[in-house]
C-alpha positions as CSV (number, residue, x, y, z in Angstrom):
1,X,-43.3,9.1,8.8
2,X,-39.7,9.8,7.7
3,X,-38.5,7.6,4.7
4,X,-35.4,5.6,5.5
5,X,-34.3,6.1,1.8
6,X,-34.0,9.7,2.0
7,X,-32.6,9.6,5.8
8,X,-29.8,7.1,4.2
9,X,-29.2,9.9,1.3
10,X,-28.6,12.5,4.2
11,X,-26.3,10.2,5.9
12,X,-24.4,9.6,2.7
13,X,-24.1,13.3,2.3
14,X,-22.5,13.5,5.8
15,X,-19.8,11.6,4.9
16,X,-19.2,12.6,1.4
17,X,-19.5,16.3,1.6
18,X,-20.9,16.6,-2.1
19,X,-24.0,15.8,-4.0
20,X,-21.9,14.8,-6.8
21,X,-19.8,12.1,-4.6
22,X,-22.9,10.5,-3.1
23,X,-24.7,10.2,-6.9
24,X,-21.5,8.6,-8.1
25,X,-21.3,6.2,-5.2
26,X,-25.1,5.2,-5.4
27,X,-25.3,5.4,-9.0
28,X,-28.1,8.1,-9.1
29,X,-28.5,11.3,-10.7
30,X,-27.5,14.4,-8.6
31,X,-30.9,16.3,-9.5
32,X,-32.7,12.9,-8.1
33,X,-30.7,13.2,-4.7
34,X,-31.3,16.9,-4.6
35,X,-35.0,16.4,-4.9
36,X,-35.2,13.7,-2.2
37,X,-33.3,15.6,0.2
38,X,-35.5,18.7,-0.3
39,X,-38.3,16.6,0.3
40,X,-37.0,15.2,3.5
41,X,-36.3,19.0,4.4
42,X,-39.9,19.8,3.7
43,X,-41.1,16.7,5.8
44,X,-38.9,17.6,9.2
45,X,-39.7,21.0,8.6
46,X,-36.4,22.5,9.6
47,X,-33.5,23.4,7.4
48,X,-31.1,20.5,7.3
49,X,-28.6,22.0,4.7
50,X,-26.6,25.2,4.0
51,X,-24.0,25.9,1.3
52,X,-20.4,26.4,2.5
53,X,-18.5,27.3,-0.7
54,X,-19.0,24.4,-3.1
55,X,-20.0,21.8,-0.3
56,X,-23.2,21.6,1.5
57,X,-22.7,21.5,5.2
58,X,-25.2,19.6,7.6
59,X,-27.1,21.9,10.2
60,X,-27.4,20.7,13.7
61,X,-30.8,19.2,13.1
62,X,-29.5,17.1,10.1
63,X,-26.8,15.9,12.5
64,X,-29.2,14.6,14.7
65,X,-31.1,12.7,12.0
66,X,-27.9,11.0,10.6
67,X,-27.1,10.1,14.5
68,X,-30.6,8.4,14.4
69,X,-30.3,6.9,10.9
70,X,-27.2,5.2,12.0
71,X,-29.1,3.1,14.5
72,X,-32.1,2.8,12.4
73,X,-30.1,1.2,9.7
74,X,-28.2,-1.2,12.3
75,X,-31.5,-2.1,13.9
76,X,-33.1,-2.9,10.5
77,X,-29.9,-5.1,9.8
78,X,-30.1,-7.0,13.0
79,X,-33.7,-7.6,12.1
80,X,-32.9,-9.1,8.7
81,X,-30.0,-10.9,10.2
82,X,-32.5,-12.5,12.9
83,X,-34.9,-13.5,10.2
84,X,-32.5,-14.9,7.6
85,X,-30.6,-16.6,10.5
86,X,-33.5,-18.6,11.3
87,X,-33.0,-20.8,8.1
88,X,-29.3,-21.2,8.8
89,X,-28.7,-21.2,5.1
90,X,-25.8,-18.9,3.7
91,X,-27.9,-17.2,0.4
92,X,-28.1,-13.9,-0.9
93,X,-25.3,-11.7,-1.9
94,X,-22.1,-11.3,0.1
95,X,-19.8,-8.2,-1.0
96,X,-16.3,-8.3,0.2
97,X,-13.5,-5.7,0.1
98,X,-10.0,-7.0,0.1
99,X,-6.3,-5.8,-0.5
100,X,-4.3,-7.0,-3.4
101,X,-1.8,-9.4,-1.8
102,X,-4.8,-11.1,0.1
103,X,-6.6,-11.3,-3.0
104,X,-3.6,-13.0,-5.1
105,X,-2.9,-15.3,-2.3
106,X,-5.9,-16.8,-0.9
107,X,-9.2,-15.4,-2.5
108,X,-9.4,-17.7,-5.5
109,X,-9.3,-20.5,-2.9
110,X,-12.0,-19.1,-0.8
111,X,-14.4,-18.2,-3.6
112,X,-13.9,-21.8,-4.8
113,X,-14.8,-23.3,-1.3
114,X,-17.8,-21.0,-0.5
115,X,-19.1,-21.7,-4.0
116,X,-18.9,-25.6,-3.0
117,X,-20.2,-25.4,0.3
118,X,-22.8,-22.7,-0.1
119,X,-24.1,-22.9,-3.6
120,X,-26.9,-20.4,-2.9
121,X,-24.4,-17.6,-1.9
122,X,-23.5,-15.1,-4.4
123,X,-19.9,-13.6,-3.6
124,X,-18.6,-10.4,-5.1
125,X,-15.1,-9.0,-4.6
126,X,-13.4,-5.8,-4.9
127,X,-10.0,-4.5,-4.4
128,X,-9.8,-1.7,-2.3
129,X,-7.0,0.0,0.2
130,X,-7.7,-1.1,3.9
131,X,-8.8,2.4,5.0
132,X,-11.1,2.7,2.1
133,X,-12.6,-0.8,2.5
134,X,-13.1,-0.1,6.1
135,X,-14.8,3.3,5.6
136,X,-17.0,1.7,3.0
137,X,-18.0,-1.4,4.9
138,X,-19.1,1.0,7.7
139,X,-21.1,2.8,5.1
140,X,-22.9,-0.3,3.9
141,X,-21.2,-0.6,0.7
142,X,-19.6,-3.8,1.5
143,X,-20.6,-6.6,3.9
144,X,-17.2,-7.6,5.0
145,X,-13.5,-6.3,4.6
146,X,-10.2,-8.2,4.9
147,X,-7.8,-5.6,5.9
148,X,-4.3,-5.1,7.1
149,X,-2.2,-3.1,9.3
150,X,1.7,-2.5,9.4
151,X,3.5,-2.4,12.8
152,X,2.8,0.6,14.9
153,X,0.4,1.9,12.0
154,X,-3.0,1.0,13.3
155,X,-5.9,1.0,10.8
156,X,-8.8,3.2,11.3
157,X,-11.2,2.4,13.8
158,X,-15.2,2.5,13.0
159,X,-17.5,2.2,16.1
160,X,-19.9,0.2,13.9
161,X,-17.4,-2.4,12.7
162,X,-15.9,-5.3,14.9
163,X,-12.4,-6.8,14.2
164,X,-11.3,-10.3,14.1
165,X,-7.8,-11.2,13.6
166,X,-7.0,-13.6,10.7
167,X,-3.2,-13.8,10.1
168,X,0.0,-12.2,10.6
169,X,2.4,-11.9,7.4
170,X,6.2,-11.4,7.6
171,X,8.0,-8.5,5.5
172,X,11.0,-8.9,3.9
173,X,13.5,-6.5,1.7
174,X,13.3,-8.1,-1.5
175,X,16.7,-7.5,-3.9
176,X,17.3,-8.4,-7.5
177,X,19.6,-11.7,-7.8
178,X,21.5,-10.2,-10.6
179,X,23.1,-6.6,-11.2
180,X,26.3,-5.3,-9.8
181,X,24.5,-2.6,-7.7
182,X,22.5,-5.3,-5.6
183,X,25.4,-8.0,-5.3
184,X,26.6,-6.9,-1.9
185,X,23.3,-5.8,-0.3
186,X,22.8,-7.9,3.0
187,X,20.8,-5.4,4.9
188,X,18.2,-2.5,4.8
189,X,21.4,-0.1,5.7
190,X,23.1,-1.2,2.7
191,X,19.9,-0.4,0.3
192,X,20.4,3.5,0.7
193,X,21.9,4.2,-2.8
194,X,19.4,2.1,-4.6
195,X,16.3,2.5,-6.3
196,X,12.9,1.7,-4.8
197,X,9.6,1.0,-5.8
198,X,7.0,1.8,-3.2
199,X,3.1,2.3,-3.2
200,X,1.8,6.0,-3.6
201,X,1.9,8.6,-0.9
202,X,-0.8,8.0,1.6
203,X,-0.8,4.4,1.8
204,X,0.2,2.8,5.2
205,X,2.7,0.7,3.8
206,X,4.6,3.5,1.9
207,X,4.5,5.6,5.1
208,X,5.9,2.4,7.2
209,X,8.7,1.4,4.7
210,X,9.9,5.3,4.4
211,X,9.9,5.2,8.2
212,X,12.0,1.8,7.9
213,X,14.4,3.5,5.7
214,X,14.9,6.7,7.6
215,X,15.7,4.5,10.7
216,X,18.4,2.8,8.8
217,X,19.9,6.3,8.0
218,X,18.8,7.1,4.6
219,X,16.0,8.7,2.6
220,X,15.0,6.1,-0.1
221,X,15.0,7.0,-3.9
222,X,11.5,6.1,-4.9
223,X,11.8,6.0,-8.6
224,X,8.7,3.8,-9.1
225,X,5.2,4.3,-7.6
226,X,2.3,1.9,-8.0
227,X,-0.2,0.4,-5.8
228,X,0.2,-2.8,-7.7
229,X,2.4,-5.4,-5.9
230,X,2.6,-7.6,-8.9
231,X,4.2,-4.6,-10.6
232,X,6.8,-4.3,-7.7
233,X,7.7,-8.1,-8.0
234,X,8.1,-7.5,-11.8
235,X,10.4,-4.6,-11.3
236,X,12.5,-6.5,-8.7
237,X,12.9,-9.5,-11.0
238,X,13.9,-7.3,-13.9
239,X,16.6,-5.7,-11.8
240,X,15.2,-2.1,-11.7
241,X,14.3,-1.8,-7.9
242,X,14.3,-3.3,-4.4
243,X,11.1,-3.0,-2.2
244,X,9.7,-4.4,0.8
245,X,7.4,-7.5,0.2
246,X,4.9,-9.1,2.4
247,X,4.9,-12.8,2.4
248,X,1.4,-13.2,1.2
249,X,2.6,-11.7,-2.2
250,X,5.1,-14.9,-2.2
251,X,2.2,-17.3,-2.0
252,X,1.1,-17.8,-5.4
253,X,4.7,-17.8,-6.7
254,X,8.1,-17.4,-5.0
255,X,9.6,-14.5,-6.8
256,X,13.3,-14.6,-8.4
257,X,14.9,-12.4,-5.7
258,X,17.0,-12.3,-2.6
259,X,14.7,-11.8,0.6
260,X,16.5,-10.2,3.4
261,X,15.5,-10.1,7.2
262,X,14.4,-6.8,8.4
263,X,15.5,-5.5,11.9
264,X,13.1,-6.9,14.4
265,X,11.5,-9.5,11.7
266,X,8.4,-7.1,11.6
267,X,5.1,-8.6,10.9
268,X,1.7,-6.9,9.5
269,X,-1.3,-8.1,10.8
270,X,-4.5,-9.3,8.6
271,X,-8.0,-9.1,10.1
272,X,-11.7,-9.0,8.8
273,X,-14.3,-6.5,9.9
274,X,-18.1,-6.2,9.6
275,X,-20.7,-4.1,10.9
276,X,-21.8,-5.5,14.3
277,X,-25.3,-5.6,13.2
278,X,-24.5,-8.1,10.8
279,X,-22.0,-10.7,12.5
280,X,-25.0,-13.2,13.1
281,X,-25.8,-13.7,9.3
282,X,-25.5,-17.2,7.7
283,X,-23.4,-15.3,4.7
284,X,-21.1,-13.6,7.2
285,X,-20.4,-16.7,9.3
286,X,-20.0,-18.8,6.6
287,X,-17.3,-16.7,4.9
288,X,-15.6,-16.2,8.3
289,X,-15.6,-19.9,8.9
290,X,-13.9,-20.8,5.6
291,X,-11.4,-17.7,5.7
292,X,-10.4,-19.2,9.0
293,X,-9.4,-22.5,7.3
294,X,-8.1,-20.8,3.9
295,X,-5.7,-18.4,5.8
296,X,-2.9,-20.0,8.0
297,X,-2.5,-18.5,11.5
298,X,0.9,-16.9,10.2
299,X,2.3,-16.9,6.8
300,X,5.9,-18.0,6.7
301,X,8.4,-18.5,3.8
302,X,9.1,-22.0,2.9
């Protein structure tokens, strides 16, 4: 009989590519993982791994095992959900991944209301970029992810995850209120010669903002890069840059900035995803119920 623990290590390796990455993710030693995978290979009786440069490549037999492991883990989670669901009480630990502006705007209230309504539920929260949070939720590292997607920039789809809409969020050009260089700016087209702050390359928000500028007829002068949107606000308020800000960043505190409508009044969408095998657990149902109360259907400036 094959051990699920060893099968899961093989599955992790298929997604990460190196034993070192698996060890870091699971907080195990590389030697321990190598020993477990070698033992699994002996139990199966056929080669499961072959070296390709510095990485390990799965053999066709290993790929078959990984495919079955996905189904096994889903069935185990469904069995656990069914057993826990009999009590109807949200308890245990719920691991949430969330992007920054949602964390700043509504997570404190969500955590407080969950603690009051479900005192036996322990909730942990980690900030993740949407792509990373979705991938890690599919890999069982989180139980629920709050993610975003920008107009015409769909977030990655994972077959094992569902997707439930939460809210939509307006996007505005934010310009400093002081400084001669910013005084006459009333549209995105007039922001061409100004310094910009954006998230690092690779972020969907960065790609979307760059496309917005190019459609307006210019290449943005990105002088500042940070994935911390609170730093974006600070750079705008201090007169150092302009940026595209989502309205969720304006919920805790309206920044000292001029907010300018963008062409077409674009909105990003916010949604939650969980593994389909865990949708019926009391913890997931409780969290989604409170999220629906905490997040308005649309986020608008007041």
